[in-house]
C-alpha positions as CSV (number, residue, x, y, z in Angstrom):
1,M,-9.5,-5.1,7.1
2,I,-9.6,-8.8,7.9
3,I,-9.2,-10.7,4.6
4,E,-12.0,-13.1,4.8
5,K,-11.5,-16.4,2.9
6,A,-14.3,-18.1,0.9
7,N,-16.1,-20.6,3.1
8,P,-16.1,-24.0,1.4
9,E,-19.0,-25.2,3.6
10,L,-21.4,-22.7,2.2
11,T,-23.8,-24.6,-0.1
12,S,-26.7,-22.3,-0.8
13,T,-26.6,-19.8,-3.7
14,M,-27.9,-17.1,-1.4
15,A,-25.2,-17.7,1.3
16,R,-22.4,-17.7,-1.3
17,R,-23.8,-14.5,-2.8
18,E,-23.9,-12.7,0.5
19,E,-20.3,-13.7,1.2
20,K,-19.3,-12.2,-2.1
21,I,-21.2,-9.0,-1.4
22,L,-19.3,-8.6,1.9
23,F,-16.0,-9.3,0.2
24,V,-16.7,-6.4,-2.2
25,L,-18.2,-3.9,0.3
26,D,-15.4,-4.6,2.8
27,W,-12.9,-3.9,0.1
28,L,-14.5,-0.6,-0.8
29,L,-14.8,0.3,2.9
30,E,-11.0,-0.2,3.3
31,F,-9.8,1.3,0.0
32,R,-12.6,3.8,-0.6
33,F,-13.1,2.8,-4.3
34,S,-12.0,0.2,-6.8
35,S,-12.5,-1.1,-10.4
36,L,-14.6,-4.0,-11.4
37,P,-11.6,-6.0,-12.7
38,L,-9.9,-5.7,-9.3
39,L,-13.1,-6.5,-7.4
40,S,-13.6,-9.6,-9.7
41,Q,-10.2,-10.7,-8.7
42,R,-11.1,-10.2,-5.0
43,I,-14.0,-12.6,-5.3
44,D,-11.9,-14.9,-7.5
45,Q,-14.1,-14.8,-10.6
46,P,-13.4,-13.8,-14.2
47,L,-14.7,-10.4,-15.0
48,A,-16.8,-11.8,-17.8
49,N,-18.8,-13.8,-15.2
50,T,-19.5,-11.0,-12.8
51,R,-21.4,-8.5,-14.9
52,K,-24.9,-9.5,-13.5
53,F,-23.5,-9.6,-9.9
54,F,-22.1,-6.1,-10.1
55,N,-25.2,-4.7,-11.9
56,D,-27.3,-6.1,-9.1
57,L,-25.2,-4.3,-6.5
58,L,-25.6,-1.1,-8.5
59,D,-29.3,-1.5,-9.0
60,A,-29.7,-2.2,-5.2
61,G,-27.9,1.1,-4.4
62,L,-25.1,-0.6,-2.4
63,I,-22.4,0.8,-4.7
64,Q,-22.2,3.6,-7.2
65,A,-20.3,3.9,-10.4
66,F,-18.5,7.1,-11.3
67,K,-16.5,8.7,-14.1
68,N,-15.0,12.2,-14.0
69,V,-12.2,14.3,-15.4
70,H,-9.9,13.1,-12.6
71,T,-10.1,9.5,-13.9
72,K,-10.0,10.1,-17.6
73,N,-13.5,8.8,-17.9
74,Q,-12.6,5.3,-16.7
75,R,-15.4,3.6,-14.7
76,Y,-14.9,2.9,-11.0
77,V,-17.2,2.2,-8.1
78,L,-17.4,3.2,-4.4
79,L,-19.9,2.7,-1.6
80,K,-23.3,4.3,-1.4
81,K,-25.0,5.0,1.9
82,A,-27.0,1.8,1.6
83,G,-23.8,-0.1,1.2
84,V,-22.4,1.5,4.4
85,S,-25.6,0.6,6.2
86,Y,-25.3,-3.0,5.0
87,L,-21.8,-3.2,6.4
88,E,-22.8,-1.6,9.7
89,G,-25.6,-4.2,10.0
90,H,-22.8,-6.9,9.7
91,G,-20.8,-5.4,12.6
92,R,-18.3,-3.4,10.6
93,D,-16.8,-0.2,11.8
94,V,-18.0,2.2,9.1
95,S,-16.7,5.5,10.7
96,G,-14.1,6.0,7.9
97,A,-16.5,5.1,5.0
98,T,-16.2,7.3,1.9
99,T,-19.2,7.9,-0.3
100,R,-18.1,11.1,-2.0
101,I,-16.1,11.1,-5.2
102,Q,-14.5,14.4,-4.4
103,H,-12.6,12.6,-1.5
104,L,-10.6,10.4,-3.9
105,G,-8.2,13.0,-5.4
106,K,-7.0,13.5,-8.9
107,Y,-6.1,11.0,-11.6
108,G,-2.5,10.3,-10.4
109,R,-3.7,9.5,-6.9
110,V,-6.5,7.3,-8.2
111,I,-4.2,5.3,-10.4
112,H,-1.6,5.0,-7.6
113,D,-4.3,3.7,-5.2
114,L,-5.5,1.2,-7.8
115,S,-1.9,0.0,-8.2
116,V,-1.6,-0.6,-4.5
117,Q,-4.8,-2.6,-4.6
118,H,-3.4,-4.7,-7.4
119,A,-0.2,-5.3,-5.4
120,V,-2.3,-6.4,-2.4
121,L,-4.4,-8.7,-4.4
122,S,-1.3,-10.4,-5.9
123,R,-0.4,-11.5,-2.4
124,L,-3.9,-12.0,-0.9
125,D,-3.5,-15.7,-0.1
126,K,-0.4,-15.1,2.1
127,F,-2.0,-12.7,4.5
128,Q,-5.0,-12.4,6.8
129,E,-5.2,-8.6,7.2
130,V,-4.5,-5.5,5.2
131,I,-4.2,-1.9,6.5
132,W,-4.4,0.7,3.8
133,D,-2.6,4.0,3.9
134,S,-5.3,6.2,5.4
135,R,-5.9,3.8,8.3
136,I,-2.2,3.8,9.3
137,N,-1.4,6.2,12.1
138,K,0.8,8.8,10.5
139,D,2.3,9.7,13.9
140,D,3.9,6.2,14.0
141,Y,6.1,6.8,10.9
142,V,8.2,9.5,9.4
143,E,6.8,8.3,6.1
144,R,3.8,6.0,6.0
145,P,3.9,3.0,3.7
146,D,1.1,2.5,1.2
147,A,-0.2,-0.5,3.1
148,I,0.7,-3.0,5.8
149,L,0.0,-6.7,5.3
150,V,-0.3,-9.0,8.3
151,T,0.2,-12.8,8.4
152,E,-1.8,-15.2,10.5
153,K,1.2,-15.2,12.9
154,G,1.1,-11.5,13.2
155,I,4.1,-10.7,11.1
156,R,3.7,-7.3,9.5
157,I,5.1,-6.4,6.1
158,A,4.9,-2.9,4.6
159,L,4.0,-2.4,1.0
160,E,5.1,0.4,-1.3
161,Y,4.0,0.8,-4.9
162,E,6.1,3.1,-7.1
163,R,4.3,3.9,-10.3
164,W,6.5,6.9,-11.0
165,R,10.1,7.3,-9.8
166,K,10.6,9.6,-6.9
167,D,13.7,11.9,-6.6
168,R,16.7,10.5,-4.7
169,K,16.1,12.6,-1.6
170,R,12.6,11.3,-1.1
171,I,13.8,7.7,-1.8
172,F,16.5,7.9,0.9
173,L,14.1,9.7,3.3
174,I,11.6,6.8,3.0
175,Y,14.4,4.2,3.2
176,E,15.6,5.5,6.5
177,S,12.0,5.8,7.8
178,H,11.4,2.2,7.0
179,L,14.6,1.1,8.7
180,K,13.5,3.0,11.9
181,A,10.1,1.2,11.7
182,I,11.8,-2.2,11.4
183,R,14.1,-1.4,14.3
184,D,11.1,-0.4,16.4
185,K,9.3,-3.6,15.3
186,K,6.4,-1.8,13.6
187,F,6.9,-4.1,10.7
188,S,9.5,-6.7,9.7
189,G,10.2,-6.0,6.1
190,V,9.0,-4.2,2.9
191,Y,7.6,-5.2,-0.4
192,Y,8.6,-2.6,-3.1
193,D,6.5,-3.1,-6.3
194,F,7.2,-1.1,-9.5
195,Y,5.4,-0.3,-12.7
196,S,8.7,0.1,-14.6
197,P,11.4,-2.6,-14.6
198,A,14.1,0.2,-14.9
199,D,12.9,1.6,-11.5
200,V,13.3,-1.9,-9.9
201,A,17.0,-1.8,-10.7
202,F,17.4,1.9,-9.8
203,Y,15.7,1.6,-6.3
204,R,17.5,-1.7,-5.5
205,Q,20.9,-0.2,-6.4
206,L,20.3,2.8,-4.0
207,F,19.1,0.6,-1.2
208,L,21.8,-2.1,-1.3
209,H,24.7,0.1,-2.2
210,G,23.8,3.6,-1.3
211,E,26.7,6.0,-1.8
212,S,30.4,5.4,-1.0
213,K,31.8,6.5,2.3
214,P,32.3,10.3,2.1
215,D,35.7,11.9,2.6
216,I,34.4,14.6,4.9
217,D,34.6,13.3,8.4
218,D,32.2,15.8,9.9
219,M,29.4,14.5,7.7
220,L,29.4,11.2,9.7
221,P,28.1,10.5,13.2
222,E,30.7,9.6,15.7
223,N,30.8,5.9,15.0
224,D,33.5,3.4,13.9
225,Y,32.5,2.9,10.3
226,S,33.8,0.1,8.2
227,S,34.8,1.0,4.6
228,S,32.6,-1.8,3.4
229,S,29.5,-0.4,5.0
230,V,26.5,0.9,3.0
231,Y,26.0,4.7,3.4
232,W,23.0,6.7,2.7
233,P,22.7,10.5,2.6
234,Q,20.3,11.7,5.3
235,Y,17.3,13.8,4.7
236,I,14.5,15.2,6.9
237,R,11.0,16.5,6.1
238,E,10.3,20.0,7.3
239,K,7.1,20.0,9.3
240,K,5.6,23.3,8.2
241,S,6.4,23.2,4.5
242,G,6.7,19.5,3.9
243,R,9.9,20.1,2.0
244,V,12.6,17.4,2.1
245,L,15.9,18.9,3.3
246,E,19.4,17.5,3.2
247,T,21.1,17.2,6.6
248,K,24.7,17.0,5.3
249,R,25.1,13.9,7.2
250,M,25.3,10.2,6.3
251,V,23.6,7.2,7.9
252,R,24.1,3.5,7.4
253,P,21.5,0.7,7.9
254,F,23.9,-1.2,10.3
255,D,23.4,1.6,12.9
256,Y,19.7,0.7,13.1
257,G,20.5,-2.9,13.9
258,V,19.2,-4.0,10.5
259,K,21.2,-6.7,8.7
260,N,20.7,-8.8,5.6
261,L,19.3,-5.9,3.6
262,D,18.7,-8.1,0.6
263,K,16.3,-10.3,2.6
264,I,14.2,-7.7,4.5
265,V,13.2,-5.7,1.5
266,S,12.2,-7.1,-1.9
267,F,12.0,-5.2,-5.2
268,A,9.7,-6.6,-7.9
269,H,8.3,-5.6,-11.3
270,N,4.5,-5.8,-10.8
271,P,2.9,-3.6,-13.4
272,F,-0.7,-2.5,-13.3
273,E,-2.5,-1.2,-16.4
């Protein structure tokens, strides 16, 4: 999704309103659903000032509100068919549009996806495009990031939001996947955002320090390792079962041509309630 900026040359109320409608519908097309506080942030207005605007979109049938057991009765919105048609009339590719609540998944997935939206919105002014998880080609990555942000100069930065701590094997699996992607120039770095400040320290420690060099030589690839190198245990994902399996080998970021680990990946506390 191209992140359109507000046009300061628009003077009429109707033109500014249509711009805001497109901002909201484009966001729902990309992320499938959202909350009114997040959408208010997208159009850069306080939630208290947007009640009539969103009610008008609901009354016009462009968006629909929903509550269900999967969202603990919180109120969210997604596109209706009229909203999809509205976007199509403005030249948008609507082939991936979602208008069914059942496609959104359970509560944990919903909250995670909202957290990703929050993380994107906190950096919106720095980027001109966002590619959300489901629009990233899964064949290009061992583990897809939650989103990819693209600057005006075409620099691509992956985004991961960790609301709940993963186990160590999945963390190292994703770390190595991201290093391969950086090596292959699929993106240039990663933002890691966390709900818990304790997880910020935990993930950073594993990334920057890994595990000490093992004593068992046959665990290592045939390379000349320095004792000061960072070593990570290597894991793979089994294709059929999806299980993460240990390979009994070690890898180090240096072998992917990736240097300055503390500069290419950032770890930040960015809670979303």
